C-alpha positions, 0 to 999 in steps of 0.5 A: 619031892618034885611032885610035892613042890609042883602041887604046892606051886599049883595051889599058890597059883590058884590062890593068887588068881582067886585073890586077884579075881575077888580084889579087882572088882572091889578096886574097880568099884572104888574107882568108879564110885570116886569118879561118880563123885567127881562128876557130881562135884563138877556138876554142883559148880555149874548152873543148868537152867535147861536141866540138860544134866538132869540125868547126872544123878544116881538117885534119879537113875540108880541103875544108870552108870555114869558112863551113860550120863549126858556128855560123858564118854568112858574108856574101856575100863569105865573111867571118864575119858571125855566130857562133851557138853556143848550147846547146853546153856550152861554157866557157873564155874569149871570145878577143879574136880575136872582135873582129877579124872586120871584118863580125861583127854577131852573137855568140850564146853563150847557154845555155853554161857560161862562168864569168868576168867579161865581157871588156873586149875585147868593147867592141872589137867595134864592129860588133856589132848583137846580143850574147847571153851569156845563161844562163851564169855571167858574174859581176862588174859590167857594164863601162862600156865596153859603150857602145863597142858603138855599133851594138848593137841587141840586148843579152841578158845575162840569167840570169848572176851580174852585180852592181853598179849598172846602168851609166849608159853603157847610155843611150848605145846609142841604137839599142838595141831589146832590153835584157835584164838579167833574172835577175842580181844587179844592185843599187841604184836604176835611174837614170832617165837611162839611158832618156832616149835609148833611143827605139828600145827594143822589149823591156825586161827587168830582172826577177828582180834581187832586190837592185835596190830602186828606183822605176820610172823615169817616163822609161820611159813616153816610150819609145813603141816598147816592146812588152814590159816585164818587171820582176817580182821586182826589189823595185821599189816606189812607184806605177806611173808615170802615163806608162805610159799613153802606151805605145800599142804595149805588149803585155806588162807584167809588174810582179809580185812587187814592192812597188808600192802605190796604184791602177792609173792611171785610164785604163790600158786606154784608153792601152794598147789593145794589151795582151795580158798584164797581170801586176800580181800579188803587190804591195801595190796597192789600189783598184778593178778597172780598168774599162777593162782590156779597152778594146783587146779584145786582153787574153789574160791578166789577173793581179791576184792577191795584192794588196789590191783591193776593190769589185765587178767589174762585168760591164760591165768585162768586156764587151770581154774577148773574147780573155781566157783567164786571169782571176786575181784570187785573194787580194784583197778583191773582193766583191759578186756574181760577174761572170756575164759571165766564163762568156760569154767565148768563150776563157776557160780559167782563173778563179781568184777564191779568197780574196775576199769574193764573195757571192750565188749562183754565176751560172748559165751563160747559155751553155756556155764552150767552152774553160773548164778550171779554176774555183777560187772557194774561201773566199768567201761564195757561197750557193745551189746548184751551177749546173745546167749546170756538168756540160755543160762538156766541157773542165772538169777542175777545179772547186773551191768549198770554204769557202763557204755552198753548199747544196742537192744536187749536180746529177745531171749534175754530173760529166758532163765527160769530163775532170773530174779534181778536185772540191772542195766541202768545207766547205759546207752541201750535202745530199742523196745523192752522185750516182753520178758514173759518168761521171767516168772521169778523176776523181782527187780527190773532196773533199766533207768537212764537208757534210750529205750523206746516204745511201750511198757510191755503189758506182760510185766503185769503177769510176772507174779513176784515183780516188785521193783521196776525202774524205767525212768529217764528213757524214751518210753511212750504210750500209756502205763499198762493197766496190767501193772495194777496186778503187781504189789510194787514197792517201786515203780519209777517211770519219771522222765519218759514220754508217757501219756494217758491215765495212770492206774489208781493203785500206782498213784496211791502207793508211790511218790508223785516224783516217780511219775514226773517228767511225763507231761501227758500223764493224768490222774488224781494228784497229778497236774493233769486230771483225766476227763471224767463225767461231771458229777452234780453236787449241791453248792453247799456240800463242800461247806458241810463237809468242811464243818463236819471234818472240823467237828470230828477233829475237835471231838477226836482231840478231846477224846484223846486228851481224856484217854491220855489223862486217864491212862497217865493217872492209872499208871501213877497210881500203880507206881505208888502201889509197889506191892503189885510189881514183880521184879526179875533180874538177869544180872547180879544187881539189886534195885529196891522198890522204894529207890526205884519209884523214888527215882522215877521223877522228871529230874532223872529223865535222860531221854524221851522216845516213842516207847516212853521215858528213860530215867537214870537212877542212883542206887543205894550202893552208889551205882547207876542204872538206866530204866526205860518206862514203857508206854503202850505195854499191851496185855501180855502176861508176866510169863510172856514178858519174862520169856521175851525179856530173857531173850533180850538179856542173852544178847552179849556183844561189846556193841550191845547194851546189856538188859539187866532185868525188868519189873512188871505190873498188870501190863506195865513194864520197866526195863533196867539197862546198864548205865553208860554215862557218856550218853548217846551218839546224838548228844555227843555228835552235836555238841558245840564244845566237842568234835569227834575226829574222823577215825573216831566216827568210823570206829563208832560206825564200825561198832554199830554195824558189828552190833547189828551183824550180831543181832541179824546173824549170830544171835539166836533167835535172830533179831531186828532192831527196828528203831535204830537211831543216833539216840539209841546208840550209847558211847562208853569212855572209849567211844565204843558204841553200844546199841540199845532199845532193840527187841521192844517189838517182842516185848510190846507186841506188834500192835502196840509197837506200831502204835508207839512208832506211829506217834514218834515223828522225830524217828520218821527219817530213820525209817525205811521207805518200804515201811510206809507201805506196810512191808514186813521189816527185814534186815535191810530195814535196819540197814537203812536206819544205819545209813541215816546214822552214817550220814549224820557222822559224815555230815555232822547234821542231825537226821531231822532238821528244823523246817526252816532249814533246806530239808527236813530229811537228811537223806533227801538233803544229801542226795540233792547236794551230791547231784550238784557240782562238788556236791559230795564235798559240800556235805562233809562235816567241815570240822573234820580235817581235809586229810580224811576227805577221801575216806569220808567220800567212800563212807558217803558212797556206803551211806547212800547205798544203805539208804537206797529207796530199793531195799535190794540195793542196800548191802547186808550188814556184814558187807558194811562191816567189811567196808568200814574196816577198810576205812578204819585207821588210827590217826590220833588217840581217842578223845577224852570224853566225859559228859552226862547226857541223854540215854534214849 
């Protein structure tokens, strides 16, 4: 009986094993088929112009399992575990099917082009541990339902356009380790209760939210696992919480570009021993240098610049800074002796201490810092000589100590560093001869102006292959200008107000302003007061008359040919405009412009602007909306394919300070570009209205927005782009006085030759063009910086950049520089319509504008530095002005 029971049990066991073996694949196969369908549904809601998800198709690859599809990762049982789809140029919608994967733990759609509110159905993805939607264009508020993602450990929504308050419901995500809401438009105060239960938080980023305006919650100091806090440029104010001393794991603290006041909490370095990066720059902090800042010996970067710190920086404060690489304390009130201990730090690379009150001698180098690259100590009160062994630092590429009281001669080995590129010792009391500097093979810029150097200009300068900028003005140099300097391609050669004599090399006269040679009465050459002795040439007395007649005849013929050509091109264009069948329309946004309404609107009564590249029209569409249309001239011979490719790049530019390119139409080389209509017109229109005055805080807001837009074009946009025609009429203002840059990237559409031809015909833009542009130098970021500086001068002075010829000066840059060199001249250039309460900030802005418009490009700041400076100036003195006008759009 027992044997029978055992046999029966064995049969039953075998039966169930076989049944399970046969049934399991069927169940697994059904689940896999279901998840494949979910993936295809997810894909169907997405726009994929680059076909990045082309392998998401069982038809094209029937043997390929979906676990091998692009961006799909599966678990051990072949269920979807993560969707990693960054940098694929995707757009469209996020399907609710994403939340039907039972084992999905990670969804990454970063660096794409999604443009919608955050879907509420994402709250149903309750198994998510990682959600990354950063670097898209998501807008609207962050839904409270985000708290339903109870398993979430990492939430990255940075670099979008999210607005409103940061929801309290975030505080219920108790497992959260990474919270990144940076670079959005969140507004209002940050509720401290959000952080009460986020005890697992390691990374916290609320940076680049300029509408926040809040005190920093003390509760953050109780999050003991925090390693990184980024709060820069979010209008935080008040004091740095004392509770931050408890963050013993903290490695990165960035509170820069805010409005923090008071002292750094005592014992800060002792409490935060693992700090690697400390950035408190561009605030309103005061007090003394934190003596224990390097207590933990881990600090690599220290940025305290642009505050109001005072006192002495003792060597003992730097004793534990053995890992320090970047030391930035510029634009403060530090004084006393300069800390010589900096030179002894083994990893120090950057020392910036300009615009302080340091005095005494520049400390001699007790040892040669093996990695020191850059020293900037301008505008202090240093005296004595240049350290003798400075030239022994083989890694040093920049040494700048202008605007001090240095004296004595330059050491012979001063330029022995093989990488030294920039020397600026101008505005000191240095004397003696200028050394040969023959070892400076990488030297680009040499500024020794306003000293007491004597002797001759070293001929060896002409053998430095990349030397581009030389300023030796206001010294006591004598002798002739060496002919060897003709070997150089100089963008600047200023030797004015010396005691030079003799013949000036012709290449130095033809390419540079005569003012760079003035103050040397014994110099001679073409265009100078003294003509050098030349052998006489015999010429017929009637030769001059014949030449004059020939010139007049050629001028008349040239004018007639130009007029005839212009008339022919104009007629041809008008005929093409009437024949609308040959026009091809391409739109990048959901807007429809009918051919008949477009060409009916291209008439003079709708013109809102004229410039180098054509006219700008404002056309009302049948739907009631308006669109701005730029009708290009000199469009070149580019094909539709080439035009479309370039226009598509322009349309991808998305930033709140960049005007949208909506589309274009094309016909045999003629191009019309459609822009988003901004009804308040241009900055040039608003700034010079007699019945409306922009307040100072509004002007700073406008300047800041322009600067942020340029930073986007120069650094964040891919491919990086220059504007090259920035002017006040190419800055539009919306109802909130937020600026929008327009007219960028036209050089890409027209082609370089047509672009230069158009620019050459526009005289009113000349004052915005950097001086080096006239020397056929390649345009760079610093070309745009100069143009921005001109606009900033317009905002400060209230004067147009281009003045009528009857005024004091045609060029605003020259006018301002002439004024500021007189007694109280800086105050005289300020717009008198602005309250005197703002004078201090206006003078700081004036200093920035003068740097931006420097004739020497390398002195101009980069646009990100401009942004930081303007952010420190920005304050809200009153609500924005109510503005409603209809003006030009060029």
